[in-house]
C-alpha positions in Angstrom: 22.9 -19.1 18.2 19.7 -21.2 17.9 18.8 -21.2 14.2 15.5 -23.1 14.7 13.9 -20.5 17.0 10.4 -19.2 16.1 10.1 -16.0 14.1 9.5 -13.1 16.4 7.3 -10.3 15.3 4.5 -9.6 12.8 4.7 -11.6 9.6 1.4 -10.4 8.1 1.4 -9.2 4.5 3.0 -5.8 4.2 5.4 -6.4 7.0 8.9 -7.8 6.5 10.9 -9.5 9.3 14.7 -9.8 9.0 16.7 -11.9 11.5 20.1 -13.5 11.7 20.3 -17.2 10.9 23.5 -17.9 12.9 25.2 -19.2 9.8 28.1 -17.1 8.7 28.7 -13.5 9.7 26.0 -11.9 7.6 23.4 -14.4 6.5 19.8 -13.2 7.2 16.3 -14.8 7.0 14.0 -12.4 5.2 10.4 -13.3 6.0 7.3 -11.7 4.4 4.1 -13.5 5.2 4.5 -17.1 3.9 7.6 -16.1 1.8 11.2 -16.7 2.9 14.4 -15.5 1.3 18.0 -15.3 2.3 20.1 -12.2 2.3 23.9 -12.3 2.5 27.2 -10.8 1.4 29.7 -12.1 -1.1 32.5 -14.4 0.1 35.0 -11.7 -0.8 33.8 -9.6 2.2 33.3 -12.5 4.6 29.8 -13.7 3.7 28.5 -17.1 2.4 27.2 -15.7 -0.9 23.9 -17.5 -0.2 21.6 -14.7 -1.3 21.5 -11.2 -2.6 22.9 -8.3 -0.5 20.9 -5.4 0.9 21.4 -3.2 -2.1 20.5 -6.0 -4.5 17.2 -6.4 -2.7 16.7 -2.6 -3.1 17.4 -2.9 -6.8 15.0 -5.9 -7.0 12.3 -3.9 -5.4 12.7 -1.1 -7.9 13.0 -3.5 -10.9 10.0 -5.6 -9.9 7.8 -2.5 -9.3 8.9 -1.0 -12.6 8.1 -4.1 -14.6 4.7 -4.6 -12.8 3.7 -1.0 -13.4 4.6 -1.3 -17.1 2.6 -4.5 -17.4 -0.5 -3.0 -15.9 -0.2 0.1 -18.2 0.5 -1.9 -21.3 -2.5 -4.2 -20.7 -4.8 -1.3 -20.0 -3.7 0.4 -23.2 -3.7 -2.9 -25.2 0.0 -2.4 -26.2 1.5 -5.5 -27.8 4.1 -5.8 -25.0 5.2 -9.5 -24.7 7.8 -9.1 -21.9 9.7 -6.5 -19.9 13.2 -6.9 -18.6 14.8 -4.4 -16.2 18.5 -4.4 -15.5 19.7 -2.3 -12.5 23.0 -1.3 -10.9 23.8 0.8 -7.8 26.9 2.9 -7.3 28.3 5.8 -5.4 29.4 8.8 -7.6 30.7 12.3 -7.1 27.9 14.8 -7.1 30.0 17.0 -9.4 29.6 14.2 -12.0 25.8 14.5 -12.0 24.7 17.6 -14.0 21.0 17.2 -13.2 21.5 16.7 -9.5 20.8 19.5 -6.9 23.6 18.3 -4.6 26.9 19.6 -6.0 29.5 18.4 -3.5 30.4 15.1 -1.8 29.1 11.7 -2.9 25.6 10.6 -4.0 23.8 7.4 -4.8 23.1 6.5 -8.5 20.9 3.7 -9.8 21.2 2.9 -13.4 18.1 1.3 -14.8 17.9 -0.1 -18.3 14.6 -1.4 -19.6 14.1 -3.8 -22.5 10.7 -4.2 -24.2 9.8 -7.3 -26.2 7.0 -7.0 -28.6 5.9 -5.2 -31.8 5.8 -1.8 -30.2 6.1 1.4 -32.2 8.3 4.4 -31.2 5.4 6.3 -29.6 4.4 3.3 -27.4 8.0 2.8 -26.3 8.3 6.4 -25.3 5.1 6.3 -23.4 6.2 3.2 -21.5 9.5 4.8 -20.6 7.6 7.8 -19.2 5.4 5.5 -17.1 8.4 3.6 -15.7 9.3 6.7 -13.6 5.8 6.5 -12.0 6.1 3.2 -10.3 5.4 3.5 -6.5 8.9 2.3 -5.4 10.5 4.8 -7.8 8.4 7.6 -6.3 9.3 6.4 -2.8 13.0 6.5 -3.5 12.8 10.0 -5.1 10.7 11.4 -2.3 11.4 12.3 1.3 11.5 9.1 3.4 10.9 9.1 7.1 12.3 6.0 8.8 11.3 5.6 12.4 13.4 3.2 14.5 12.3 1.8 17.8 13.3 -1.2 20.0 11.0 -4.1 19.5 9.7 -5.0 23.0 7.8 -8.1 22.1 9.3 -11.1 24.0 9.8 -14.6 22.5 11.1 -16.3 25.7 11.6 -15.7 29.4 15.4 -16.0 29.0 15.4 -12.8 26.9 13.7 -10.9 29.7 16.3 -12.0 32.3 19.1 -11.1 29.8 17.6 -7.6 29.3 17.4 -7.1 33.1 21.0 -8.3 33.6 22.2 -6.0 30.9 20.4 -3.0 32.5 21.9 -3.8 35.9 25.5 -4.2 34.7 25.5 -1.3 32.3 23.4 1.2 34.2 21.3 1.7 31.0 17.6 1.4 31.2 15.4 1.4 28.1 11.6 1.2 27.9 12.0 -2.4 26.8 14.1 -3.3 29.8 11.7 -1.6 32.1 8.9 -3.7 30.6 10.9 -6.9 31.0 11.6 -6.0 34.6 7.9 -5.4 35.3 7.1 -8.7 33.7 9.6 -10.6 35.8 8.5 -8.9 39.0 4.8 -9.8 38.4 5.5 -13.4 37.4 6.7 -13.6 33.8 4.3 -15.4 31.4 6.6 -17.5 29.2 6.1 -17.7 25.4 7.6 -19.9 22.7 8.6 -23.5 22.3 8.6 -25.6 25.5 6.3 -23.2 27.4 2.6 -23.5 28.1 0.4 -20.4 27.8 -0.4 -18.9 31.2 2.5 -20.5 33.1 5.7 -18.9 34.3 9.0 -20.4 33.2 9.5 -22.3 36.4 6.0 -23.8 36.3 6.2 -24.8 32.7 9.4 -26.8 33.3 7.7 -29.1 36.0 
């Protein structure tokens, strides 16, 4: 697998692109605008342990949002909050072990979140901050109904991928919208994109 290929897709702020690096079984590039991170799994399950796992990223999102929300609130209220630390852990538990949960059978997800405040805060201020912690946007997202829409990304990074999609459709008998689009592009003279290609030229013309 080519690990030096260009990033495919939208990398503008607010969009995250995740792609395989080709190193190890699980390692992923995580790209958000100009920011790059690595996601991976521990060596104990076949990963390289080169970055946090998916659930650690989920916990980091909740922890960062919690701390940021508390900072905004404390500054607005002029609380003497010096620093906030959020420690989080995810686990699967039996629903029967959760008295406050509406689900009563099977397994559910539990996130333990422990918040430490540094600063000369009184009891009332600490209680107020603890209440505000549950109002961070990521917390609300996790607690609300989430609609995840999954589609196949039809944007093409190279002519080779178009031919691969067409070959897969012919051999398997399966035809997706993306494969139909690739076939139409090939039939009409595919305009190549990516390293080594010149805009407006087909793959054969750009190699001359």
